C-alpha positions as CSV (number, residue, x, y, z in Angstrom):
1,M,-1.3,2.8,32.4
2,E,1.7,0.8,33.5
3,P,4.9,2.5,34.5
4,A,7.2,3.0,31.5
5,N,10.5,4.6,30.6
6,P,9.5,7.5,28.4
7,R,12.9,7.6,26.9
8,N,12.3,4.1,25.4
9,D,8.6,4.1,24.6
10,E,7.2,5.6,21.4
11,I,4.1,7.7,22.1
12,F,1.4,7.2,19.5
13,E,-1.7,9.5,19.4
14,A,-4.7,9.6,17.1
15,V,-8.2,11.1,16.9
16,V,-11.1,8.9,16.0
17,E,-12.6,10.2,12.7
18,E,-15.9,9.6,11.1
19,E,-14.8,6.5,9.1
20,H,-13.5,4.9,12.4
21,E,-16.8,5.2,14.3
22,R,-18.2,1.9,15.6
23,L,-14.8,0.1,15.2
24,R,-13.4,-1.9,18.1
25,L,-10.5,-0.2,19.9
26,D,-8.1,-3.0,18.8
27,V,-9.3,-2.9,15.2
28,F,-8.9,0.9,15.2
29,L,-5.4,0.8,16.5
30,A,-4.4,-2.0,14.1
31,E,-5.5,0.2,11.3
32,V,-3.9,3.5,12.3
33,I,-0.6,2.2,13.7
34,E,1.2,1.4,10.5
35,D,1.8,-2.3,9.9
36,A,0.8,-3.2,13.5
37,S,-1.0,-6.5,13.9
38,R,-4.2,-6.9,15.9
39,T,-2.5,-9.3,18.2
40,F,0.2,-6.7,18.9
41,V,-2.3,-3.9,19.7
42,K,-4.4,-6.3,21.9
43,K,-1.4,-6.9,24.0
44,L,-0.8,-3.1,24.3
45,I,-4.3,-2.7,25.5
46,K,-4.2,-5.5,28.0
47,D,-0.8,-4.4,29.3
48,G,-2.4,-1.0,30.2
49,R,-0.5,0.9,27.5
50,V,-3.6,2.5,25.8
51,A,-5.7,5.4,27.0
52,V,-8.9,6.8,25.6
53,N,-9.6,10.4,26.4
54,G,-6.9,10.3,29.0
55,Q,-8.2,7.3,30.8
56,A,-6.6,3.8,30.7
57,C,-8.7,1.3,28.7
58,L,-8.2,-2.4,29.1
59,K,-11.0,-3.5,26.8
60,P,-10.0,-4.4,23.2
61,A,-13.7,-4.6,22.2
62,R,-14.5,-1.0,23.3
63,T,-16.5,0.8,20.5
64,M,-15.0,4.0,19.2
65,T,-16.8,7.3,18.9
66,R,-15.9,10.1,16.6
67,G,-13.7,12.8,18.2
68,E,-12.3,10.5,20.9
69,Q,-8.5,10.8,21.6
70,V,-6.5,7.7,21.8
71,A,-2.9,7.4,23.1
72,A,-0.7,4.3,23.1
73,R,2.8,3.7,24.4
74,I,4.6,1.4,22.1
75,P,7.6,-0.3,23.6
76,P,10.9,-0.5,21.7
77,P,11.1,-3.4,19.3
78,P,13.1,-6.5,20.3
79,Q,16.4,-7.1,18.7
80,I,15.4,-8.6,15.4
81,R,17.3,-11.5,13.8
82,L,16.0,-12.1,10.4
83,E,15.4,-15.8,9.7
84,P,14.3,-17.6,6.6
85,E,10.6,-18.7,6.7
86,D,8.8,-21.0,4.3
87,I,6.1,-18.6,3.4
88,P,4.4,-19.2,0.0
89,L,5.4,-16.7,-2.7
90,E,4.2,-16.2,-6.2
91,I,7.5,-15.5,-8.0
92,L,6.9,-13.8,-11.4
93,H,10.6,-13.6,-12.3
94,E,14.0,-14.4,-10.7
95,D,17.6,-14.1,-11.9
96,A,21.0,-13.5,-10.2
97,D,20.1,-9.8,-9.5
98,I,16.4,-9.5,-8.8
99,V,13.3,-11.4,-7.7
100,V,9.9,-10.1,-8.7
101,V,6.8,-11.3,-6.7
102,N,3.1,-10.8,-6.7
103,K,2.7,-9.8,-3.0
104,P,-0.6,-11.0,-1.5
105,S,-2.8,-8.7,0.6
106,G,-2.0,-9.1,4.3
107,L,1.7,-9.8,3.9
108,V,3.9,-7.2,5.5
109,V,7.0,-6.3,3.5
110,H,9.6,-6.1,6.3
111,P,9.6,-6.4,10.1
112,A,7.6,-3.8,11.9
113,P,5.7,-3.5,15.3
114,G,3.9,-6.8,15.9
115,H,5.3,-8.3,12.7
116,Y,8.8,-9.3,13.7
117,G,8.5,-12.4,11.5
118,G,6.3,-13.7,8.8
119,T,7.2,-10.9,6.3
120,L,8.1,-10.8,2.7
121,V,11.8,-10.4,3.6
122,N,11.6,-13.6,5.7
123,A,10.1,-15.4,2.7
124,I,12.8,-14.1,0.3
125,L,15.5,-15.4,2.6
126,H,13.9,-18.9,2.4
127,H,13.2,-18.9,-1.4
128,C,16.4,-17.2,-2.6
129,P,19.5,-19.0,-1.1
130,D,21.7,-16.5,-3.1
131,F,20.1,-13.5,-1.6
132,Q,23.0,-11.2,-0.4
133,R,20.9,-9.0,2.0
134,P,22.0,-5.8,0.2
135,G,21.3,-2.3,1.5
136,G,22.2,-0.4,4.7
137,D,19.1,-1.4,6.7
138,P,19.5,-4.9,8.2
139,V,15.7,-5.1,8.7
140,R,14.9,-4.2,5.1
141,P,17.5,-5.9,3.0
142,G,16.9,-5.7,-0.7
143,I,13.8,-3.5,-0.3
144,V,13.8,-0.5,-2.7
145,H,10.1,0.2,-2.7
146,R,7.1,-1.2,-0.8
147,L,3.4,-1.9,-0.8
148,D,1.2,-1.4,2.2
149,Q,0.3,-4.6,4.1
150,Y,-3.2,-4.8,2.6
151,T,-2.2,-3.7,-0.9
152,S,-1.5,-6.6,-3.3
153,G,0.6,-6.7,-6.4
154,V,3.9,-6.6,-8.2
155,M,7.1,-5.8,-6.2
156,V,10.8,-6.2,-7.1
157,V,13.4,-7.0,-4.5
158,A,17.2,-6.6,-5.1
159,K,19.3,-9.6,-4.5
160,T,22.7,-8.0,-4.8
161,P,24.4,-4.7,-3.9
162,R,24.6,-3.7,-7.6
163,A,20.9,-4.3,-8.1
164,H,20.0,-2.5,-4.9
165,A,21.9,0.6,-5.9
166,S,20.5,0.6,-9.5
167,L,16.9,0.0,-8.4
168,G,17.2,2.5,-5.5
169,E,18.2,5.2,-8.0
170,Q,15.3,4.3,-10.3
171,A,12.9,4.4,-7.4
172,A,14.2,7.7,-6.1
173,G,14.1,9.2,-9.6
174,H,10.5,8.0,-10.1
175,R,11.6,6.0,-13.1
176,F,9.6,2.9,-12.3
177,D,6.5,2.3,-14.4
178,R,3.7,1.6,-12.0
179,R,0.0,1.0,-12.7
180,Y,-2.5,0.2,-10.1
181,L,-6.2,-0.9,-10.2
182,A,-8.6,0.3,-7.5
183,L,-12.3,0.0,-6.7
184,V,-13.5,3.4,-5.5
185,R,-16.7,4.9,-4.1
186,G,-18.9,6.7,-6.7
187,E,-17.9,8.0,-10.1
188,F,-15.4,10.6,-11.4
189,R,-17.1,13.0,-13.8
190,E,-14.0,12.9,-16.0
191,Q,-12.8,9.9,-17.9
192,R,-9.2,10.8,-17.2
193,G,-7.6,13.2,-14.8
194,R,-4.6,14.2,-12.7
195,I,-4.5,14.6,-8.9
196,D,-1.8,17.1,-8.0
197,A,-1.8,17.7,-4.3
198,T,1.1,17.8,-1.7
199,I,1.1,15.0,0.9
200,G,2.5,15.2,4.4
201,R,2.0,13.8,7.9
202,S,-1.4,14.5,9.6
203,T,-1.1,16.8,12.6
204,A,-3.9,14.8,14.3
205,D,-2.2,11.4,13.7
206,R,1.4,11.3,12.7
207,K,1.1,7.7,11.4
208,R,-1.4,8.9,8.9
209,M,-0.8,10.9,5.7
210,T,-3.0,13.7,4.4
211,V,-3.1,16.4,1.7
212,T,-1.5,19.4,3.3
213,G,0.5,22.5,2.6
214,I,2.5,22.2,5.8
215,R,5.8,20.5,5.1
216,G,4.0,18.5,2.3
217,K,5.8,16.9,-0.6
218,D,4.8,17.1,-4.2
219,A,2.6,14.2,-5.2
220,V,0.9,13.5,-8.5
221,T,-1.4,10.6,-9.4
222,N,-3.0,10.1,-12.8
223,F,-6.3,8.2,-13.1
224,E,-8.4,6.7,-15.8
225,V,-11.9,5.4,-15.3
226,L,-12.2,1.8,-16.7
227,E,-15.8,0.9,-15.6
228,R,-18.6,2.7,-13.9
229,F,-21.2,1.1,-11.6
230,G,-23.0,4.1,-10.1
231,V,-22.1,3.3,-6.4
232,A,-18.5,2.6,-7.4
233,S,-16.0,2.6,-10.2
234,L,-13.0,0.6,-11.4
235,V,-10.1,3.0,-12.0
236,A,-6.5,2.6,-13.2
237,L,-3.8,4.8,-11.6
238,Q,-0.3,5.7,-12.5
239,L,2.1,7.4,-10.2
240,E,4.4,10.2,-11.1
241,T,5.7,10.3,-7.5
242,G,5.9,7.6,-4.8
243,R,4.7,9.1,-1.5
244,T,3.6,7.0,1.5
245,H,-0.1,6.0,1.0
246,Q,-0.2,8.3,-2.0
247,I,-3.0,6.6,-4.0
248,R,-5.2,6.1,-0.9
249,V,-4.7,9.7,0.3
250,H,-5.2,11.2,-3.2
251,L,-8.4,9.3,-3.9
252,R,-9.8,10.3,-0.5
253,F,-9.0,13.9,-1.3
254,A,-10.7,13.6,-4.7
255,G,-13.9,12.3,-3.0
256,R,-13.4,8.8,-4.4
257,P,-11.9,6.7,-1.5
258,V,-10.8,3.1,-2.0
259,L,-13.3,0.4,-1.0
260,G,-12.3,-1.8,1.8
261,D,-9.9,0.7,3.3
262,P,-10.8,1.5,6.9
263,V,-8.2,4.3,7.3
264,Y,-8.6,6.4,4.2
265,G,-11.5,4.8,2.4
266,V,-14.8,3.0,2.8
267,A,-15.0,-0.2,4.9
268,D,-18.5,-0.2,6.1
269,F,-21.2,-1.0,3.5
270,R,-24.2,-1.5,5.7
271,D,-25.9,1.7,4.4
272,W,-25.2,1.0,0.8
273,R,-28.3,0.4,-1.4
274,V,-27.0,-2.6,-3.2
275,P,-28.3,-6.2,-3.5
276,P,-27.3,-8.5,-0.5
277,E,-24.9,-10.5,-2.7
278,T,-23.1,-7.4,-3.7
279,R,-22.8,-6.2,-0.1
280,R,-21.5,-9.6,0.9
281,A,-18.8,-9.4,-1.7
282,L,-17.8,-5.9,-0.6
283,D,-17.8,-7.0,3.1
284,A,-15.5,-9.9,2.1
285,L,-12.7,-7.6,0.8
286,E,-9.5,-8.5,2.7
287,G,-8.2,-5.0,3.0
288,Q,-8.3,-2.1,0.5
289,A,-9.3,-2.9,-3.1
290,L,-6.0,-1.6,-4.4
291,H,-3.7,-3.8,-6.5
292,A,-0.3,-3.0,-8.1
293,E,-1.1,-4.5,-11.5
294,L,2.1,-3.5,-13.4
295,L,5.7,-2.7,-12.6
296,G,8.3,-1.7,-15.2
297,I,12.0,-1.4,-14.4
298,D,15.4,-1.2,-16.1
299,H,17.2,-4.4,-15.3
300,P,20.2,-3.5,-13.0
301,G,22.5,-5.9,-14.8
302,T,21.5,-5.7,-18.5
303,G,19.8,-2.3,-18.7
304,E,16.9,-4.0,-20.5
305,H,13.5,-2.5,-19.7
306,M,11.3,-5.2,-18.2
307,T,7.6,-5.1,-17.4
308,F,5.8,-7.5,-15.1
309,T,2.1,-7.8,-14.5
310,A,-0.3,-9.7,-12.2
311,P,-4.1,-9.9,-11.9
312,P,-5.9,-8.7,-8.8
313,P,-6.6,-11.2,-6.0
314,A,-9.8,-13.3,-5.7
315,D,-11.6,-11.0,-3.2
316,F,-11.0,-8.0,-5.5
317,L,-12.3,-9.9,-8.5
318,R,-15.4,-11.1,-6.6
319,A,-16.3,-7.6,-5.6
320,L,-15.8,-6.4,-9.2
321,A,-18.0,-9.2,-10.5
322,A,-20.7,-8.4,-8.1
323,L,-20.7,-4.7,-9.1
324,R,-20.8,-5.6,-12.7
325,A,-23.7,-8.0,-12.2
326,E,-25.9,-5.2,-10.7
327,T,-25.1,-2.7,-13.4
328,P,-27.5,-2.4,-16.3
């Protein structure tokens, strides 16, 4: 690996687990390093900053095997100057205090390693000339909650300091109404249920969350089964807390991981006994089949309770239609 200043580089370590087997090294790293792009991790590999089992690896296409240990040295981010970018946005509501969007899968919320531009924040700067960049973090202005890169759905962004303070208090107090839809593997026996399990950082991979009693935080997810397809189900989920990756971690813990999720769920459908057209629809999922369908907030200016909804994206709906078509 190339010489580096350990005081500046961030050391990332991960162990290849069963669901990561047969992935390329660059795909694996793009999945386990939070919000990192594949272009970014390819550069890390080609710059000699990645080792597998203690040996430098310069091949992005190297196939991963369960149990292998991967280490990467991530250089410090460049000084970020947020600029407006003309990125298409589906705006559900906008007024002087807030803007509510239907975030597409694949769009990163704020700058992160490998995503120093092209984010939701850059898009907001372009679409909202009166955006006041509120909040103490210059890289995350207006952001009071977030969705993972490959989770789609409803998000609110504060445009003013007053709105940021109000929405921040609501988010911290778990007073947002939030409903998600997910396609998961298999079927719950119960029609409704509650997953109550503490979540903390994985000891094997600190970028990944897991159910743990070691410095874990309380986390509660309520679920309701909407449709059953044998191999999979459509479920609705409501959060009582808002931990990092909460739904994806809880559903994995419950034995019903999210389809299309290569980190916590199921992203390889080659062994599934389903018709070819169903497998093609599942393979075409653009990230995890997890969508924030509903968000309810108290408006920071008027106090009025407002609810916003958005349907799942096309790839989610195609997979759902394929599952429905094969169910008697």
